[in-house]
N, C-alpha and C positions, 0 to 999 in steps of 0.2 A: 504493499499499497505504498503509497506517492503521500496524501495528502489524507488528513482525518477528515476531512468533508470532502465526501463523496457522488453528493446532491442527487444520489438515488432514492434517500428517503423523506423527501420533501412532501410528498404526495400521500405520506401518511402509511407507507409501506416499508418492511424494512427484510433483508436475506438473511434466512438461518444458513448456517454453516456448510446444509447440503443444497445451498441455491436456491430453495424453496423461497419464494414470496410471500410474508404474509404480514395482515395489518398489525401495526405498533402499537395498539391497544390489544391483541389479541391475549390470550390467557399464557401462550408460551412464553411470548414476552413481557407480561406482568411476573410472570416466574422468574425470569430470568436477570428483570429489575430490580425484584426482591433479594434475589441472591448478590447483587453486586451493590445495593442499599446494602444489605446485613455485612457484604466485604469488607464496605467502606467504614461500618462503625467498629468492625473491629481493628481497622486498620487505625479510629481513633482511641479503640483502649491502648494498642501499642505503643502511638503517640505520646499518653501520658502514664506510661508505666513508670513506677519511679525503681531505685536500683535496687531495691528489696525483694521486688518482683520479676525481675529481671530477666530469672530462669522461664518465665511465661513467655517469653517475647519469640521465642523459637516456635514455640505451640501454636502461638497464635498467628505466626508468619506460617506455618502449616497449616494451618484453616482457611486462613484465604487462598492457597494455593489448588486446597480440595474444593473450595467455591467454585474457582475456576472449573477445573475438571468438572463439577457436578453442570455447571453451565455448559461447558460444553460439548456433556451428553445429551442436554436438553433441545439445545440447537441441532444436536444433530451431527455433530462433527465427523465425519470418517474417520471410524479405526478408532475414535476414544472411548476408554473404557473405564468405568471408576472403578478403583480395586478395592479388595475388604480391607487390606493392607489399614486405609486410611479408619476406618470404621475399630479397628483394633487397638490402634494407635488413641484411637481419642475416647474409649472405654480405658485403657490403663492410664489417661490422663488425670480419668476423675477417679480413677480407685486410688490415685495416689493423691489427689486430693482429700478425698472423706479419710484415706488414714493419717494422711497429715493434720486433718482437725479431729481425728480420732475424739468423735462426739461430741465435739463442743459446738458443730452447727448443727441450725435446725432443721430438722426435719418438717415443720412447721410453714405453713403460710406466713409468709413476713412481707412488711412492707415493702415494695421496691425502693432502691436507692440507698442510701446512708453517706460513706464517702462521694465524691465526686465521680471515682473510677469504677466502684463499685453500683452506681446509676446509669454508668453506660452500658455498662454490662447487663445490665438490666433491660434496657433499651434495643442491645441488639440480642437479647433472649427474644425479646418480646417480636424484634423482627422475624428472627427463626422461627418463632412459633408461625406468624402468616405464612412465611414460605412454604412449612410444611404443609397447611391448609392449603394453600396456591394448589403445592406440587401433586396436594393427592386430589383435588381437584381437575387437573390440569392430566392425570395420569386416568380418572376412571372418563373424561369428556375426548380424549386423543386417540387416535388412531394406533398408536403404540406406548405401551404401558413403561411407567417408570419405573423401572427396575425396584425392587423389596431395599437392598443396600442402600440405594440413596435414601430411601424414606426411613430406614435405622441411622444412616447417618443424622440426618437434620433432628430426627428426634433426641440421640443421643447428644449432637450439639450442643441443643438449648437444656439437656440435663448438662451440660459440662461448662456452660456460660454460668449458671445458676450457680452452680457448687465454685466455681472462681469470684464472683462478688460475694458469698458467703464467705470464704476465705480472705476475700481479700477487707471485707468489714471486719475478721476477727481478727487478723494480723495490724488493722491500726484501730485497733480497740473501740471499733463503735459499735455499740450496745444496739441490736434488731430492735425491734418492736415487732411485735405477731398480729398478726389480722385476725380479729375473732367479728364471728357475727353479734347480730345482736341479740338477746335473748327475750 
């Protein structure tokens, strides 16, 4: 590509990786746009990581790469496959956080937010959940089912983002507030 501006989308259409033209407001593009939004929020979290959480930078950068791979699969890039290794690594990272918090983290519904970094992770988590919902809708309505591995990855990713926000709040000594329904 010689220029970022191809002018081929000026009339509300864009191309998938396989060359198929689709409307910019199609469900597939909504999914891809939400993956991009999620990756951008993960980038914001990376930009605000403090030195004592620098070990998370590589993990979050890999998550951004994974989200790019997911997008490539969704836009039907030839020969791009999403690998189970990504899911396995994400599950391992979650297990490490759970172990490091060793019962100190809350398994209850918590007020979103806390520290600025934890609040950014909460926004990323909710975007991940929206992306997951859109992905299911896309899979159910499209001619080609989205691989189950992708659905699993997004579900585990929202878990990981939640665990990381709990971890950050715990280690920054933020007192969590539990959400409770009125009685």
